C-alpha positions as CSV (number, residue, x, y, z in Angstrom):
1,M,-12.0,-22.3,-2.1
2,R,-10.1,-19.4,-0.7
3,P,-6.9,-18.5,-2.7
4,D,-3.6,-18.3,-1.0
5,P,-2.3,-14.7,-0.3
6,P,-0.1,-13.4,-3.1
7,V,3.6,-13.3,-2.8
8,F,4.7,-11.3,-5.9
9,I,4.3,-7.5,-5.8
10,M,3.6,-7.3,-9.5
11,G,0.4,-8.9,-10.7
12,E,-3.4,-8.5,-10.3
13,G,-5.3,-8.2,-7.1
14,R,-8.3,-10.5,-6.5
15,V,-10.3,-8.4,-4.0
16,N,-12.7,-5.9,-5.6
17,R,-12.9,-2.3,-4.5
18,D,-16.2,-2.7,-2.6
19,T,-14.8,-5.6,-0.6
20,L,-11.6,-3.6,0.1
21,A,-13.9,-0.7,1.3
22,S,-15.9,-3.1,3.6
23,F,-12.7,-4.6,5.0
24,L,-11.3,-1.1,5.8
25,R,-14.7,0.0,7.3
26,L,-14.6,-3.1,9.6
27,H,-11.2,-2.2,11.0
28,N,-11.9,1.6,11.2
29,P,-15.7,2.3,11.4
30,R,-15.1,6.0,12.0
31,L,-14.1,6.6,8.4
32,D,-16.5,8.4,6.0
33,D,-18.2,5.9,3.7
34,D,-17.7,8.1,0.6
35,F,-14.0,8.5,1.3
36,I,-13.6,4.7,1.8
37,I,-15.3,3.9,-1.5
38,S,-13.2,6.4,-3.4
39,F,-10.0,5.5,-1.6
40,S,-10.4,1.8,-2.3
41,R,-11.2,2.6,-6.0
42,Y,-7.9,4.5,-6.2
43,Y,-5.9,1.5,-5.0
44,V,-7.5,-0.8,-7.6
45,E,-7.2,1.8,-10.5
46,E,-3.7,3.0,-9.7
47,A,-2.3,-0.5,-9.1
48,A,-3.9,-1.7,-12.4
49,M,-2.2,1.1,-14.3
50,E,1.2,0.1,-13.0
51,G,0.8,-3.7,-12.9
52,V,1.0,-3.8,-9.1
53,N,-1.1,-6.2,-7.0
54,H,-3.6,-4.0,-5.3
55,D,-4.3,-6.5,-2.6
56,I,-0.6,-6.3,-1.4
57,A,-0.6,-2.5,-1.7
58,F,-3.8,-2.2,0.3
59,A,-2.6,-4.6,3.0
60,Q,0.6,-2.6,3.3
61,M,-1.4,0.6,3.6
62,C,-3.4,-1.0,6.4
63,L,-0.2,-1.9,8.2
64,E,1.6,1.4,7.7
65,T,-1.4,3.6,8.7
66,N,-3.0,1.2,11.2
67,Y,-6.1,1.1,9.0
68,L,-6.0,4.9,8.5
69,R,-5.9,5.6,12.2
70,Y,-2.2,6.7,12.0
71,G,-0.6,7.4,15.4
72,G,3.0,7.7,14.3
73,D,5.0,10.4,12.6
74,V,2.8,10.6,9.5
75,K,-0.4,12.5,9.9
76,P,-3.7,11.9,7.9
77,G,-3.5,15.3,6.1
78,Q,-0.3,14.2,4.4
79,N,-2.0,11.7,2.2
80,N,1.0,9.5,2.7
81,F,-0.4,6.0,3.0
82,C,2.9,4.0,3.1
83,G,5.3,6.0,5.2
84,L,7.2,7.4,2.3
85,G,10.2,9.3,3.7
86,A,9.1,8.8,7.3
87,T,12.3,7.5,8.9
88,G,11.3,7.7,12.6
89,G,12.3,10.1,15.3
90,G,9.5,12.6,14.4
91,E,10.4,12.7,10.6
92,P,6.9,12.9,9.0
93,G,7.9,12.0,5.5
94,L,6.4,13.2,2.3
95,S,3.1,14.9,1.7
96,F,0.8,14.6,-1.3
97,S,-1.9,17.0,-2.6
98,D,-4.8,14.6,-2.4
99,P,-5.6,10.9,-1.6
100,R,-5.3,9.8,-5.2
101,E,-1.8,11.3,-5.6
102,G,-0.8,9.6,-2.3
103,V,-2.0,6.2,-3.5
104,R,-0.2,6.8,-6.8
105,A,3.0,7.5,-5.0
106,H,2.6,4.3,-2.9
107,I,1.9,2.2,-6.0
108,Q,4.9,3.7,-7.8
109,H,7.2,3.0,-4.9
110,L,6.0,-0.6,-4.7
111,K,6.6,-0.9,-8.5
112,A,10.2,0.4,-8.0
113,Y,10.8,-2.4,-5.6
114,G,9.0,-5.1,-7.5
115,S,10.0,-4.3,-11.1
116,T,12.4,-2.6,-13.5
117,D,9.6,-1.7,-15.9
118,D,9.0,2.0,-16.7
119,L,6.1,3.8,-15.0
120,N,2.9,4.3,-16.9
121,N,1.9,7.5,-15.1
122,D,3.8,10.7,-14.4
123,L,6.1,10.3,-11.4
124,V,4.8,11.6,-8.1
125,D,7.0,9.5,-5.8
126,L,9.9,11.7,-5.0
127,R,11.8,8.8,-3.4
128,F,11.4,6.5,-6.5
129,R,14.9,7.3,-7.7
130,F,16.5,6.1,-4.5
131,V,15.2,2.5,-5.0
132,N,17.5,-0.2,-6.4
133,R,14.9,-1.1,-9.0
134,G,13.5,-4.7,-8.9
135,R,15.3,-5.5,-5.7
136,A,12.3,-6.9,-4.0
137,P,9.9,-8.7,-6.3
138,T,8.2,-10.4,-3.4
139,I,6.6,-9.2,-0.2
140,Q,9.4,-11.0,1.7
141,G,11.9,-8.8,0.0
142,L,10.4,-5.7,1.6
143,T,11.7,-6.7,5.0
144,G,15.0,-4.8,5.5
145,A,14.4,-2.8,2.3
146,W,11.2,-0.9,2.8
147,A,11.2,-1.2,6.6
148,A,13.8,-2.3,9.1
149,D,11.2,-4.3,11.1
150,P,12.3,-8.0,10.8
151,M,8.7,-9.0,10.9
152,Y,7.6,-6.5,8.2
153,S,6.7,-9.0,5.5
154,E,5.0,-11.4,8.0
155,K,2.8,-8.5,9.1
156,I,1.7,-7.6,5.6
157,T,1.0,-11.3,4.9
158,A,-1.0,-11.6,8.1
159,I,-3.2,-8.7,6.9
160,L,-3.5,-10.3,3.5
161,K,-4.7,-13.5,5.1
162,K,-7.3,-11.5,7.1
163,L,-8.4,-9.8,3.9
164,Y,-8.7,-13.1,2.0
165,E,-10.6,-14.7,4.9
166,F,-13.0,-11.7,4.8
167,S,-13.3,-11.8,1.0
168,F,-13.5,-15.4,0.0
């Protein structure tokens, strides 16, 4: 039986890294296979280190980057997978040295919203300090907090449902 998509940002993901990679490949077949496998592993590993649900983080990344196709203010070379600091109007947001650091920043920012617990890794998210810690323990709380889009949480949940239909 297929599980319901998660609601709480903090917790364990259910989808393994190989399935995350396959899901991303399905939605963007132009990506390099080695990159997709490593990238998916980073989400699982970094989220586990901080206690963040990697399924939610991965779904949010899919939304924010259009499955790593981009097309907005953030460019692929920035390794910014969640629009950190990109506020619209051509503002590209933050850049990170490599994909793992970009994933770590994303996970840290989600943890800032979902929890008041200390980070377990060195801080790489330069916007972490601006978050009212623990203000959004659920996906629904990200609407109006992470993004102004009134449908933001519904869009993440829709991707989670697709991910779970693909996975289970």
